[in-house]
BALOBA-1460 file (C-alpha; in Angstrom, 3 decimals):
// residues 176
<rec num="1" residu="i" x="21.722" y="27.749" z="-24.042"/>
<rec num="2" residu="f" x="20.570" y="26.710" z="-27.511"/>
<rec num="3" residu="d" x="21.996" y="27.805" z="-30.882"/>
<rec num="4" residu="l" x="18.974" y="28.175" z="-33.171"/>
<rec num="5" residu="t" x="21.041" y="28.519" z="-36.336"/>
<rec num="6" residu="q" x="22.838" y="25.218" z="-35.841"/>
<rec num="7" residu="k" x="20.000" y="23.641" z="-33.824"/>
<rec num="8" residu="k" x="22.215" y="22.334" z="-31.059"/>
<rec num="9" residu="t" x="22.638" y="22.756" z="-27.350"/>
<rec num="10" residu="l" x="25.639" y="24.865" z="-26.364"/>
<rec num="11" residu="g" x="25.353" y="24.527" z="-22.628"/>
<rec num="12" residu="y" x="23.179" y="24.821" z="-19.548"/>
<rec num="13" residu="i" x="22.620" y="27.555" z="-17.017"/>
<rec num="14" residu="v" x="21.277" y="26.674" z="-13.597"/>
<rec num="15" residu="i" x="20.129" y="29.638" z="-11.579"/>
<rec num="16" residu="g" x="19.507" y="29.551" z="-7.861"/>
<rec num="17" residu="v" x="19.821" y="25.812" z="-7.159"/>
<rec num="18" residu="s" x="22.535" y="24.749" z="-4.770"/>
<rec num="19" residu="q" x="23.838" y="21.207" z="-4.379"/>
<rec num="20" residu="e" x="21.983" y="20.919" z="-1.069"/>
<rec num="21" residu="k" x="18.689" y="22.087" z="-2.580"/>
<rec num="22" residu="f" x="19.076" y="19.698" z="-5.506"/>
<rec num="23" residu="s" x="19.782" y="16.843" z="-3.062"/>
<rec num="24" residu="e" x="16.703" y="17.848" z="-1.069"/>
<rec num="25" residu="l" x="14.550" y="17.825" z="-4.225"/>
<rec num="26" residu="c" x="15.809" y="14.350" z="-5.105"/>
<rec num="27" residu="g" x="15.195" y="13.198" z="-1.543"/>
<rec num="28" residu="n" x="11.580" y="14.362" z="-1.796"/>
<rec num="29" residu="i" x="10.778" y="11.786" z="-4.486"/>
<rec num="30" residu="i" x="11.967" y="8.901" z="-2.341"/>
<rec num="31" residu="g" x="8.948" y="6.997" z="-1.040"/>
<rec num="32" residu="g" x="10.648" y="4.855" z="1.592"/>
<rec num="33" residu="s" x="13.929" y="3.946" z="3.225"/>
<rec num="34" residu="d" x="14.586" y="1.249" z="0.626"/>
<rec num="35" residu="e" x="14.278" y="3.637" z="-2.361"/>
<rec num="36" residu="s" x="16.998" y="5.876" z="-3.748"/>
<rec num="37" residu="v" x="17.827" y="8.395" z="-6.475"/>
<rec num="38" residu="l" x="21.097" y="8.680" z="-8.366"/>
<rec num="39" residu="v" x="21.849" y="11.533" z="-10.791"/>
<rec num="40" residu="l" x="24.762" y="10.961" z="-13.160"/>
<rec num="41" residu="d" x="26.357" y="13.255" z="-15.723"/>
<rec num="42" residu="k" x="26.922" y="12.095" z="-19.311"/>
<rec num="43" residu="n" x="30.334" y="10.634" z="-18.332"/>
<rec num="44" residu="a" x="29.011" y="8.530" z="-15.385"/>
<rec num="45" residu="g" x="30.130" y="11.100" z="-12.847"/>
<rec num="46" residu="e" x="27.893" y="11.231" z="-9.810"/>
<rec num="47" residu="l" x="26.116" y="14.557" z="-9.350"/>
<rec num="48" residu="v" x="23.618" y="13.754" z="-6.596"/>
<rec num="49" residu="r" x="22.696" y="10.771" z="-4.466"/>
<rec num="50" residu="a" x="19.646" y="10.498" z="-2.245"/>
<rec num="51" residu="g" x="19.023" y="7.386" z="-0.207"/>
<rec num="52" residu="k" x="21.129" y="4.238" z="-0.115"/>
<rec num="53" residu="v" x="21.928" y="3.079" z="-3.655"/>
<rec num="54" residu="p" x="22.695" y="-0.667" z="-3.761"/>
<rec num="55" residu="s" x="26.279" y="-1.189" z="-4.899"/>
<rec num="56" residu="e" x="25.377" y="-3.668" z="-7.659"/>
<rec num="57" residu="v" x="22.822" y="-1.243" z="-9.109"/>
<rec num="58" residu="e" x="25.278" y="1.653" z="-8.895"/>
<rec num="59" residu="a" x="27.902" y="-0.379" z="-10.765"/>
<rec num="60" residu="f" x="25.334" y="-1.247" z="-13.462"/>
<rec num="61" residu="l" x="24.258" y="2.397" z="-13.876"/>
<rec num="62" residu="k" x="27.859" y="3.599" z="-14.163"/>
<rec num="63" residu="e" x="28.833" y="0.993" z="-16.791"/>
<rec num="64" residu="e" x="29.877" y="2.432" z="-20.110"/>
<rec num="65" residu="d" x="27.241" y="0.423" z="-22.007"/>
<rec num="66" residu="f" x="24.461" y="1.996" z="-19.958"/>
<rec num="67" residu="i" x="25.851" y="5.535" z="-19.964"/>
<rec num="68" residu="h" x="26.584" y="5.655" z="-23.697"/>
<rec num="69" residu="t" x="23.319" y="4.065" z="-24.836"/>
<rec num="70" residu="d" x="21.405" y="6.521" z="-26.996"/>
<rec num="71" residu="y" x="19.032" y="8.257" z="-24.597"/>
<rec num="72" residu="r" x="16.177" y="7.935" z="-27.120"/>
<rec num="73" residu="k" x="16.594" y="4.149" z="-27.271"/>
<rec num="74" residu="r" x="17.320" y="3.525" z="-23.592"/>
<rec num="75" residu="e" x="14.397" y="2.014" z="-21.726"/>
<rec num="76" residu="n" x="12.870" y="4.397" z="-19.194"/>
<rec num="77" residu="h" x="11.842" y="1.524" z="-16.941"/>
<rec num="78" residu="l" x="14.101" y="-1.475" z="-16.508"/>
<rec num="79" residu="t" x="14.720" y="-4.239" z="-14.026"/>
<rec num="80" residu="y" x="18.106" y="-5.105" z="-12.603"/>
<rec num="81" residu="g" x="18.287" y="-7.931" z="-10.073"/>
<rec num="82" residu="e" x="15.782" y="-7.252" z="-7.303"/>
<rec num="83" residu="y" x="15.300" y="-3.602" z="-8.286"/>
<rec num="84" residu="d" x="13.207" y="-1.585" z="-10.700"/>
<rec num="85" residu="i" x="15.029" y="1.403" z="-12.158"/>
<rec num="86" residu="i" x="13.243" y="4.378" z="-13.687"/>
<rec num="87" residu="c" x="15.562" y="6.578" z="-15.769"/>
<rec num="88" residu="c" x="15.165" y="9.893" z="-17.537"/>
<rec num="89" residu="q" x="17.540" y="11.786" z="-19.811"/>
<rec num="90" residu="m" x="16.299" y="14.695" z="-21.914"/>
<rec num="91" residu="d" x="19.137" y="14.805" z="-24.480"/>
<rec num="92" residu="k" x="22.581" y="13.306" z="-25.053"/>
<rec num="93" residu="n" x="24.380" y="15.953" z="-22.961"/>
<rec num="94" residu="a" x="21.863" y="16.012" z="-20.118"/>
<rec num="95" residu="s" x="22.140" y="14.330" z="-16.760"/>
<rec num="96" residu="i" x="20.679" y="10.872" z="-16.248"/>
<rec num="97" residu="v" x="18.240" y="10.772" z="-13.337"/>
<rec num="98" residu="c" x="17.584" y="7.274" z="-11.991"/>
<rec num="99" residu="k" x="15.166" y="6.270" z="-9.262"/>
<rec num="100" residu="i" x="15.829" y="2.838" z="-7.775"/>
<rec num="101" residu="v" x="13.041" y="0.943" z="-6.003"/>
<rec num="102" residu="p" x="12.814" y="-2.662" z="-4.823"/>
<rec num="103" residu="r" x="10.764" y="-4.879" z="-7.132"/>
<rec num="104" residu="y" x="7.158" y="-5.307" z="-6.159"/>
<rec num="105" residu="e" x="7.053" y="-9.087" z="-6.295"/>
<rec num="106" residu="l" x="4.003" y="-11.131" z="-7.242"/>
<rec num="107" residu="q" x="3.832" y="-12.496" z="-3.689"/>
<rec num="108" residu="m" x="3.552" y="-8.965" z="-2.245"/>
<rec num="109" residu="q" x="0.864" y="-8.110" z="-4.808"/>
<rec num="110" residu="f" x="-1.070" y="-11.240" z="-3.811"/>
<rec num="111" residu="l" x="-0.849" y="-10.350" z="-0.134"/>
<rec num="112" residu="d" x="-2.129" y="-6.841" z="-0.833"/>
<rec num="113" residu="v" x="-5.063" y="-8.267" z="-2.787"/>
<rec num="114" residu="a" x="-5.771" y="-10.965" z="-0.188"/>
<rec num="115" residu="y" x="-5.561" y="-8.700" z="2.855"/>
<rec num="116" residu="m" x="-8.089" y="-6.128" z="1.651"/>
<rec num="117" residu="p" x="-11.115" y="-8.495" z="1.648"/>
<rec num="118" residu="l" x="-10.019" y="-9.917" z="5.001"/>
<rec num="119" residu="i" x="-9.795" y="-6.445" z="6.522"/>
<rec num="120" residu="l" x="-13.194" y="-5.517" z="5.077"/>
<rec num="121" residu="l" x="-14.718" y="-8.749" z="6.433"/>
<rec num="122" residu="l" x="-13.240" y="-8.139" z="9.876"/>
<rec num="123" residu="g" x="-14.571" y="-4.569" z="9.863"/>
<rec num="124" residu="l" x="-18.014" y="-5.798" z="8.811"/>
<rec num="125" residu="l" x="-18.085" y="-8.425" z="11.554"/>
<rec num="126" residu="l" x="-16.981" y="-5.953" z="14.207"/>
<rec num="127" residu="g" x="-19.636" y="-3.523" z="12.989"/>
<rec num="128" residu="l" x="-22.342" y="-6.190" z="13.156"/>
<rec num="129" residu="l" x="-21.316" y="-7.496" z="16.578"/>
<rec num="130" residu="p" x="-23.501" y="-5.047" z="18.607"/>
<rec num="131" residu="l" x="-26.471" y="-5.786" z="16.347"/>
<rec num="132" residu="l" x="-25.957" y="-9.522" z="16.777"/>
<rec num="133" residu="f" x="-25.896" y="-9.139" z="20.589"/>
<rec num="134" residu="i" x="-29.172" y="-7.202" z="20.504"/>
<rec num="135" residu="i" x="-30.878" y="-9.780" z="18.268"/>
<rec num="136" residu="s" x="-29.510" y="-12.640" z="20.358"/>
<rec num="137" residu="n" x="-30.842" y="-11.041" z="23.528"/>
<rec num="138" residu="l" x="-34.290" y="-10.533" z="21.952"/>
<rec num="139" residu="v" x="-34.470" y="-14.232" z="21.096"/>
<rec num="140" residu="t" x="-32.895" y="-15.748" z="24.214"/>
<rec num="141" residu="k" x="-34.644" y="-13.633" z="26.870"/>
<rec num="142" residu="p" x="-38.084" y="-15.232" z="26.296"/>
<rec num="143" residu="l" x="-36.450" y="-18.653" z="26.074"/>
<rec num="144" residu="r" x="-34.743" y="-18.086" z="29.427"/>
<rec num="145" residu="q" x="-38.085" y="-17.104" z="30.960"/>
<rec num="146" residu="v" x="-39.729" y="-20.266" z="29.584"/>
<rec num="147" residu="s" x="-36.808" y="-22.409" z="30.754"/>
<rec num="148" residu="e" x="-36.981" y="-20.942" z="34.280"/>
<rec num="149" residu="a" x="-40.763" y="-21.518" z="34.416"/>
<rec num="150" residu="i" x="-40.349" y="-25.150" z="33.270"/>
<rec num="151" residu="r" x="-37.677" y="-25.746" z="35.929"/>
<rec num="152" residu="k" x="-39.964" y="-24.403" z="38.680"/>
<rec num="153" residu="f" x="-42.886" y="-26.371" z="37.245"/>
<rec num="154" residu="s" x="-40.870" y="-29.607" z="37.394"/>
<rec num="155" residu="a" x="-39.992" y="-28.794" z="41.025"/>
<rec num="156" residu="g" x="-43.707" y="-28.697" z="41.849"/>
<rec num="157" residu="d" x="-44.456" y="-24.970" z="41.648"/>
<rec num="158" residu="f" x="-47.498" y="-24.877" z="39.342"/>
<rec num="159" residu="s" x="-48.184" y="-21.164" z="39.798"/>
<rec num="160" residu="q" x="-45.722" y="-20.116" z="37.127"/>
<rec num="161" residu="q" x="-46.824" y="-17.773" z="34.412"/>
<rec num="162" residu="v" x="-44.565" y="-16.600" z="31.608"/>
<rec num="163" residu="q" x="-45.181" y="-13.146" z="30.139"/>
<rec num="164" residu="v" x="-44.315" y="-13.687" z="26.486"/>
<rec num="165" residu="t" x="-46.083" y="-11.431" z="24.013"/>
<rec num="166" residu="t" x="-44.766" y="-12.929" z="20.787"/>
<rec num="167" residu="k" x="-46.907" y="-15.032" z="18.486"/>
<rec num="168" residu="d" x="-44.062" y="-17.220" z="17.253"/>
<rec num="169" residu="e" x="-42.935" y="-20.674" z="18.422"/>
<rec num="170" residu="v" x="-41.539" y="-19.280" z="21.679"/>
<rec num="171" residu="g" x="-44.922" y="-17.666" z="22.421"/>
<rec num="172" residu="e" x="-46.693" y="-20.972" z="21.727"/>
<rec num="173" residu="v" x="-44.391" y="-22.858" z="24.116"/>
<rec num="174" residu="a" x="-44.937" y="-20.174" z="26.784"/>
<rec num="175" residu="d" x="-48.731" y="-20.508" z="26.439"/>
<rec num="176" residu="c" x="-48.472" y="-24.277" z="26.935"/>
């Protein structure tokens, strides 16, 4: 409720949202089991909690310095310990909504960047494997025939003939 003559907020009306529904809505923005949401009123009273809020982060968010910082000057994204905290407050009397997520460390970023080329390379190699078997068989089959003929020739069987139709080096050896 807003007083236009004095340009100030008189109060809020919430229609049709129960505590359970509000908790469910907050739970929907949690991306994993290690993320959480904490909604505080302007006096650091807890309105809603979704997920497991680390105790050190909760203590930081409920400190008087944090709560009474001017909402226009408070950083929307801050880091506390091993957590990133994203906060939103629309005006000085509004609730403070904070989403807490573990920090995405440089090491994890490096692993994400390093794993993608490795996965692509592995996929490429697995995709080429049947083609490599076919090419290998095309090259080694005439060589096996020539090798078998040479073995029989060295054993004294001079009636060997190798049916090689290629004109490359393997075909030349087979003709000899």
